[in-house]
LUMNU-708860 format. One record per residue (C-alpha): residue number from 1; x, y, z. Coordinates in steps of 0.02 Angstrom, whole numbers. Example, Ala and Ser with C-alpha at 12.3 -4.5 7.8 and 13.67 -1.06 7.14 Angstrom:
// LUMNU-708860
seq 1 | X 615 | Y -225 | Z 390;
seq 2 | X 684 | Y -53 | Z 357;
//
This chain:
// LUMNU-708860
seq 1 | X -372 | Y 728 | Z 1093;
seq 2 | X -332 | Y 547 | Z 1041;
seq 3 | X -361 | Y 594 | Z 863;
seq 4 | X -240 | Y 744 | Z 863;
seq 5 | X -114 | Y 634 | Z 948;
seq 6 | X -135 | Y 501 | Z 806;
seq 7 | X -120 | Y 641 | Z 675;
seq 8 | X 45 | Y 702 | Z 754;
seq 9 | X 103 | Y 521 | Z 760;
seq 10 | X 62 | Y 499 | Z 575;
seq 11 | X 148 | Y 664 | Z 520;
seq 12 | X 304 | Y 605 | Z 617;
seq 13 | X 306 | Y 433 | Z 529;
seq 14 | X 277 | Y 521 | Z 357;
seq 15 | X 428 | Y 643 | Z 394;
seq 16 | X 535 | Y 490 | Z 449;
seq 17 | X 485 | Y 397 | Z 290;
seq 18 | X 532 | Y 538 | Z 180;
seq 19 | X 706 | Y 552 | Z 266;
seq 20 | X 722 | Y 366 | Z 217;
seq 21 | X 664 | Y 385 | Z 46;
seq 22 | X 803 | Y 510 | Z 17;
seq 23 | X 944 | Y 380 | Z -2;
seq 24 | X 940 | Y 189 | Z 20;
seq 25 | X 1077 | Y 86 | Z 117;
seq 26 | X 1161 | Y 43 | Z -50;
seq 27 | X 1188 | Y 228 | Z -102;
seq 28 | X 1052 | Y 209 | Z -234;
seq 29 | X 951 | Y 384 | Z -248;
seq 30 | X 769 | Y 343 | Z -217;
seq 31 | X 672 | Y 484 | Z -295;
seq 32 | X 482 | Y 478 | Z -278;
seq 33 | X 373 | Y 576 | Z -389;
seq 34 | X 318 | Y 748 | Z -326;
seq 35 | X 145 | Y 745 | Z -250;
seq 36 | X 75 | Y 608 | Z -131;
seq 37 | X 70 | Y 434 | Z -176;
seq 38 | X -98 | Y 360 | Z -127;
seq 39 | X -110 | Y 250 | Z 27;
seq 40 | X -204 | Y 94 | Z 48;
seq 41 | X -309 | Y 50 | Z 198;
seq 42 | X -387 | Y -111 | Z 146;
seq 43 | X -531 | Y -47 | Z 43;
seq 44 | X -551 | Y -169 | Z -99;
seq 45 | X -618 | Y -33 | Z -211;
seq 46 | X -457 | Y 73 | Z -202;
seq 47 | X -338 | Y -78 | Z -219;
seq 48 | X -315 | Y -55 | Z -416;
seq 49 | X -279 | Y 137 | Z -414;
seq 50 | X -164 | Y 105 | Z -266;
seq 51 | X -77 | Y -41 | Z -344;
seq 52 | X -55 | Y 43 | Z -514;
seq 53 | X 18 | Y 189 | Z -442;
seq 54 | X 145 | Y 80 | Z -328;
seq 55 | X 182 | Y -23 | Z -483;
seq 56 | X 247 | Y 127 | Z -580;
seq 57 | X 318 | Y 231 | Z -449;
seq 58 | X 403 | Y 101 | Z -340;
seq 59 | X 394 | Y -68 | Z -374;
seq 60 | X 469 | Y -73 | Z -554;
seq 61 | X 602 | Y 56 | Z -507;
seq 62 | X 780 | Y -10 | Z -496;
seq 63 | X 791 | Y 16 | Z -315;
seq 64 | X 844 | Y -107 | Z -178;
seq 65 | X 699 | Y -208 | Z -106;
seq 66 | X 729 | Y -141 | Z 64;
seq 67 | X 699 | Y 34 | Z 2;
seq 68 | X 536 | Y -23 | Z -85;
seq 69 | X 477 | Y -108 | Z 67;
seq 70 | X 502 | Y 49 | Z 176;
seq 71 | X 398 | Y 140 | Z 51;
seq 72 | X 270 | Y 4 | Z 48;
seq 73 | X 246 | Y 5 | Z 223;
seq 74 | X 229 | Y 194 | Z 228;
seq 75 | X 80 | Y 191 | Z 105;
seq 76 | X -15 | Y 52 | Z 200;
seq 77 | X -134 | Y 84 | Z 339;
seq 78 | X -261 | Y -33 | Z 440;
seq 79 | X -267 | Y -214 | Z 399;
seq 80 | X -145 | Y -209 | Z 250;
seq 81 | X -10 | Y -125 | Z 372;
seq 82 | X -38 | Y -256 | Z 502;
seq 83 | X -7 | Y -389 | Z 379;
seq 84 | X 168 | Y -332 | Z 352;
seq 85 | X 233 | Y -208 | Z 481;
seq 86 | X 306 | Y -340 | Z 592;
seq 87 | X 418 | Y -415 | Z 443;
seq 88 | X 604 | Y -371 | Z 439;
seq 89 | X 659 | Y -257 | Z 314;
seq 90 | X 734 | Y -382 | Z 196;
seq 91 | X 723 | Y -429 | Z 12;
seq 92 | X 641 | Y -589 | Z 56;
seq 93 | X 506 | Y -505 | Z 172;
seq 94 | X 474 | Y -373 | Z 34;
seq 95 | X 442 | Y -511 | Z -93;
seq 96 | X 329 | Y -598 | Z 40;
seq 97 | X 231 | Y -442 | Z 83;
seq 98 | X 207 | Y -384 | Z -96;
seq 99 | X 142 | Y -563 | Z -147;
seq 100 | X 30 | Y -575 | Z 6;
seq 101 | X -49 | Y -407 | Z -32;
seq 102 | X -75 | Y -452 | Z -211;
seq 103 | X -158 | Y -624 | Z -161;
seq 104 | X -272 | Y -548 | Z -30;
seq 105 | X -319 | Y -385 | Z -125;
seq 106 | X -266 | Y -402 | Z -305;
seq 107 | X -350 | Y -564 | Z -369;
seq 108 | X -479 | Y -523 | Z -514;
seq 109 | X -617 | Y -627 | Z -424;
seq 110 | X -608 | Y -525 | Z -269;
seq 111 | X -614 | Y -363 | Z -364;
seq 112 | X -749 | Y -423 | Z -474;
seq 113 | X -856 | Y -470 | Z -330;
seq 114 | X -831 | Y -298 | Z -242;
seq 115 | X -861 | Y -194 | Z -396;
seq 116 | X -1027 | Y -283 | Z -430;
seq 117 | X -1074 | Y -273 | Z -241;
seq 118 | X -1042 | Y -88 | Z -251;
seq 119 | X -1154 | Y -74 | Z -405;
seq 120 | X -1298 | Y -169 | Z -318;
seq 121 | X -1284 | Y -63 | Z -165;
seq 122 | X -1273 | Y 99 | Z -257;
seq 123 | X -1438 | Y 198 | Z -219;
seq 124 | X -1551 | Y 231 | Z -355;
seq 125 | X -1535 | Y 412 | Z -433;
seq 126 | X -1656 | Y 541 | Z -367;
seq 127 | X -1761 | Y 648 | Z -495;
seq 128 | X -1635 | Y 796 | Z -495;
seq 129 | X -1509 | Y 822 | Z -633;
seq 130 | X -1368 | Y 825 | Z -510;
seq 131 | X -1411 | Y 660 | Z -434;
seq 132 | X -1438 | Y 576 | Z -602;
seq 133 | X -1261 | Y 634 | Z -652;
seq 134 | X -1179 | Y 583 | Z -494;
seq 135 | X -1255 | Y 404 | Z -508;
seq 136 | X -1211 | Y 392 | Z -683;
seq 137 | X -1027 | Y 443 | Z -639;
seq 138 | X -1022 | Y 307 | Z -506;
seq 139 | X -1090 | Y 176 | Z -627;
seq 140 | X -979 | Y 226 | Z -767;
seq 141 | X -823 | Y 220 | Z -637;
seq 142 | X -883 | Y 39 | Z -576;
seq 143 | X -904 | Y -6 | Z -765;
seq 144 | X -728 | Y 53 | Z -801;
seq 145 | X -663 | Y -41 | Z -652;
seq 146 | X -747 | Y -203 | Z -708;
seq 147 | X -668 | Y -182 | Z -892;
seq 148 | X -497 | Y -150 | Z -810;
seq 149 | X -493 | Y -331 | Z -742;
seq 150 | X -553 | Y -394 | Z -906;
seq 151 | X -749 | Y -411 | Z -886;
seq 152 | X -846 | Y -384 | Z -1042;
seq 153 | X -985 | Y -268 | Z -966;
seq 154 | X -1079 | Y -226 | Z -1128;
seq 155 | X -1134 | Y -414 | Z -1145;
seq 156 | X -1179 | Y -438 | Z -960;
seq 157 | X -1371 | Y -442 | Z -944;
seq 158 | X -1353 | Y -449 | Z -752;
seq 159 | X -1254 | Y -285 | Z -758;
seq 160 | X -1385 | Y -202 | Z -876;
seq 161 | X -1523 | Y -250 | Z -759;
seq 162 | X -1437 | Y -189 | Z -613;
seq 163 | X -1400 | Y -18 | Z -695;
seq 164 | X -1578 | Y -2 | Z -754;
seq 165 | X -1645 | Y -13 | Z -579;
seq 166 | X -1533 | Y 141 | Z -536;
seq 167 | X -1635 | Y 259 | Z -646;
seq 168 | X -1803 | Y 312 | Z -699;
seq 169 | X -1855 | Y 219 | Z -852;
seq 170 | X -1860 | Y 375 | Z -964;
seq 171 | X -1677 | Y 434 | Z -889;
seq 172 | X -1607 | Y 256 | Z -925;
seq 173 | X -1678 | Y 256 | Z -1086;
seq 174 | X -1602 | Y 427 | Z -1139;
seq 175 | X -1428 | Y 391 | Z -1053;
seq 176 | X -1398 | Y 212 | Z -1098;
seq 177 | X -1509 | Y 156 | Z -1252;
seq 178 | X -1478 | Y 306 | Z -1373;
seq 179 | X -1386 | Y 273 | Z -1533;
//
């Protein structure tokens, strides 16, 4: 029952947000792209996709800061929302909230640590083809995430050893050491 009430509350909040998106106080049309923008609940591994989407679809648009802040609040959940939800809808508060979120979740060192930790904690692949493929996809995704923040993954011996431990020796050789 509590979950259903929470879902209704979230749907009502999203409906109100969509109404607010339609037009800002200054009369400037705020048109979001069709489809859903990703939400961010504090999972550091999901920060970069959220942030990149928010940048392109909201932050870099020529909209009033109050409109951007309204959208931002609607896209946050959990701890990130708690950081900003009590701030007033003002230009200064938007800048402060944006900077705060970037400082807490967007620093390369924080992302680097989270990506590496996720790679270390990734369970080794099983013996089935699908298990090997799933593990390989997760490894490749984490390596791409590290590269996206400027890490040179090809020359990192520690990463190579960690990856090697995720596969049986013959599978690792076939997947990662072939010319």
